[in-house]
C-alpha positions as CSV (number, residue, x, y, z in Angstrom):
1,M,-13.1,37.2,5.9
2,P,-9.4,36.1,5.9
3,R,-8.1,34.2,2.9
4,R,-7.2,30.6,3.6
5,A,-4.0,29.1,2.2
6,P,-4.7,26.6,-0.6
7,R,-4.8,23.0,0.5
8,A,-2.1,20.7,-0.6
9,L,-3.0,18.4,-3.5
10,R,-3.2,14.8,-2.3
11,A,-3.6,11.5,-4.0
12,T,-6.4,9.1,-3.2
13,G,-3.9,6.3,-2.5
14,P,-2.3,5.4,0.8
15,D,-1.1,8.4,2.8
16,R,1.3,6.6,5.1
17,R,4.2,4.3,4.7
18,N,3.3,0.7,4.6
19,G,4.2,-1.7,7.5
20,S,7.6,-2.5,5.9
21,G,8.9,1.1,6.2
22,T,8.8,1.7,2.5
23,S,6.8,4.4,0.8
24,T,4.2,4.0,-1.9
25,L,4.4,5.7,-5.3
26,L,1.3,6.8,-7.2
27,I,1.7,8.6,-10.5
28,G,-1.0,10.7,-12.2
29,A,-1.0,12.8,-15.4
30,C,-2.7,16.0,-16.4
31,P,-4.0,15.8,-20.0
32,G,-3.1,19.4,-20.8
33,H,-5.5,21.8,-22.5
34,P,-8.1,22.8,-21.4
35,V,-7.3,21.6,-17.9
36,C,-3.9,23.2,-17.8
37,A,-1.2,24.6,-20.1
38,A,0.6,21.4,-21.0
39,V,0.6,17.6,-20.3
40,H,2.5,16.9,-17.2
41,T,3.0,14.2,-14.5
42,Y,2.1,14.2,-10.8
43,L,4.3,12.2,-8.5
44,F,2.6,11.2,-5.2
45,V,4.7,9.7,-2.4
46,D,2.6,8.4,0.5
47,G,-0.2,10.5,-0.8
48,L,1.7,13.8,-1.1
49,D,2.4,15.6,-4.3
50,V,6.2,15.7,-4.2
51,V,6.7,18.3,-7.0
52,A,4.2,20.8,-5.6
53,R,5.5,20.4,-2.0
54,S,9.1,20.7,-3.2
55,D,8.7,23.8,-5.3
56,S,5.2,25.2,-6.1
57,R,6.6,26.9,-9.3
58,M,7.4,23.5,-10.8
59,V,5.3,21.1,-12.9
60,G,6.1,17.4,-13.5
61,L,7.6,16.5,-16.9
62,A,5.5,15.0,-19.6
63,P,4.7,11.3,-19.2
64,R,6.4,10.4,-22.5
65,R,9.7,11.9,-21.2
66,L,9.5,10.8,-17.5
67,L,7.8,7.4,-17.6
68,R,9.1,5.8,-20.8
69,P,10.9,2.5,-20.5
70,G,14.5,3.1,-19.4
71,G,13.6,6.7,-18.7
72,P,14.7,9.0,-15.8
73,L,12.6,7.2,-13.1
74,H,13.9,3.8,-13.9
75,P,16.5,2.9,-11.2
76,T,20.0,1.6,-11.8
77,D,22.7,0.3,-9.5
78,M,24.6,3.5,-10.1
79,P,23.0,6.6,-8.4
80,R,21.9,9.2,-10.9
81,L,20.2,12.6,-10.8
82,A,16.8,12.5,-12.6
83,A,15.0,15.6,-13.6
84,V,11.3,15.2,-12.6
85,A,9.9,18.7,-13.0
86,A,10.6,22.1,-14.5
87,E,9.4,25.6,-13.8
88,S,6.3,26.5,-15.8
89,G,5.5,29.9,-17.1
90,P,6.8,32.2,-19.8
91,D,10.3,32.4,-18.5
92,P,11.0,28.9,-17.1
93,S,14.1,28.5,-14.9
94,P,16.9,26.5,-16.4
95,D,17.2,24.5,-13.1
96,P,14.9,21.5,-13.1
97,L,13.7,19.8,-9.9
98,T,15.9,16.7,-9.5
99,V,15.8,13.5,-7.5
100,R,18.8,11.2,-6.9
101,I,17.6,7.6,-7.8
102,R,19.4,4.4,-7.0
103,L,18.6,0.7,-6.7
104,R,19.8,-1.2,-3.7
105,G,18.7,-4.9,-3.9
106,E,14.9,-4.8,-4.1
107,T,14.7,-1.2,-2.9
108,V,14.5,2.0,-4.9
109,I,15.8,5.0,-3.0
110,W,15.0,8.6,-3.8
111,S,17.3,11.0,-2.0
112,D,18.2,14.7,-2.3
113,L,14.6,15.5,-1.5
114,M,13.4,18.4,0.6
115,Y,9.6,18.7,1.1
116,P,7.3,18.8,4.2
117,G,5.9,15.4,5.2
118,H,2.6,14.6,6.8
119,D,3.9,15.5,10.3
120,G,5.6,18.7,9.1
121,T,9.2,17.3,9.2
122,T,11.3,17.6,6.1
123,V,11.4,14.4,4.0
124,E,14.9,14.0,2.6
125,E,14.8,10.4,1.4
126,V,12.1,7.8,0.6
127,R,12.4,4.1,-0.2
128,F,10.1,2.0,-2.4
129,H,9.7,-1.7,-2.9
130,L,11.0,-2.4,-6.5
131,E,8.0,-4.4,-7.6
132,Q,5.5,-1.7,-6.5
133,Y,7.6,1.1,-7.9
134,L,8.2,-0.4,-11.4
135,G,4.6,-1.6,-11.6
136,E,3.3,1.9,-10.9
137,I,5.6,3.5,-13.5
138,E,4.4,0.9,-16.1
139,R,0.7,1.4,-15.1
140,A,1.0,5.2,-15.4
141,Y,2.8,5.0,-18.7
142,A,0.2,2.8,-20.2
143,A,-2.6,4.9,-18.7
144,S,-1.1,8.1,-20.2
145,G,-1.9,6.9,-23.7
146,V,1.5,7.7,-25.1
147,S,2.9,5.3,-27.6
148,P,6.5,4.0,-27.1
149,V,9.1,6.2,-28.7
150,R,10.8,4.4,-31.5
151,G,14.5,5.0,-31.9
């Protein structure tokens, strides 16, 4: 019997862009041992696991690092590269998976992407409504159970 390729991990949230042309962000977290080697974050855009579809060797960064207030996913007026995942394994690559994040009005834009979308075309940029985006980051951070880092 021929082996079938593994199915792509999908979120249970919306799997299509909403009527406004913006995408939907859903964030999940793996609790670590015994489920997997370390705590890490899943980033689903329109129901697709962006990290796994971009580079299957990568795993999302820990929620404490990625989702914290003012952290890498929080948008600013100035575009910036945000590391969202790193290669797992005994010899991780020094090159993280990055996304360019910027804020334009009430829209958060992720660019410099390259992953297959629902229809097989390459997704290079996605846009989120600011309220949904920040609300999802806050919800996921609270759900991850990490306490705020005190400086």
